[in-house]
C-alpha angles and dihedrals in degrees: 000000000000102000112012136181121203116190113197089031094160096060124092095263096033091057090048091049094053091048093049094046090049089049087055092054100264126150096227128198114196125198128183140159090241098051104025108020089247102156110177090204094059105076093192092056093046091050093048096046099039092039089058096055116101101211151142098185119195091196126035117180124185113201102167126122148119130220097212142355119274109285093016139091131214110287119256095184138031091244090062094064113115116188094215092051090047089053091057091052091047091046091064104025101041112014091036088054090048090051089058101041094054087070096054099093090062098037098051125074112260091226132031132038121313132166127211115185130184120204105228124146141248088245086069088066111106091196091052098047106113102148106040121211129102086075098170095046094041091050095042091053094044088055091048089051090056091049089054090049092049092047089052091053092049094044091057090066094060105015106044095183097041117120122199121180145161115239131202111207098192119231106324124197098244135124085260092070101028095110097045107036100081096104095038133075108248129210124211114255093241093056092046088053092052091050096046091049088051091054092048093051092050097048117114125211091253090062092062113126092029133126116232139171130228090274094054094253117141114249117212118250 
């Protein structure tokens, strides 16, 4: 890990990732809205805070996201879609991701291996969508996946050994999933962090731009 940056460090997975990276000997910088005023939807705040970090970071992990807008739940039907609520979800999951990714060329080392990972979700896979629903969350994560893939393509031109991927963590036992995990097997956050760190350590440069789950298996776009 060496120097690592975790964005969304106050969330369930973010906290676990900070602890796991430190246990592996990493020098970890954690940023969150709660502790640092790091609001990924505020481009000026993102620019100010990331612009002040010295770097370089060999690992960048983005663990921000929301399931639904304030006062809403994930849509079960097309008729439940509300453009204003959708905009709030996209603001965090998609635009927030973009606000961070635009800083990667400066934050990463020019030479040598680095890994940048954005926590998305299998439900953001178009090819894996068999049941529909959760339209805002699915679409915002699918868009975030495209941003990660595009970032990987661009980084290869200037940072030959940089790896940028989207990661699916599974259903993790955190407050984020508490209302929706009843029918799914959940994994403790610390176990998920261990698995995700294992995946990041195994990734090869030719896998940059891919979408992988907590076991390292490729997820369809």
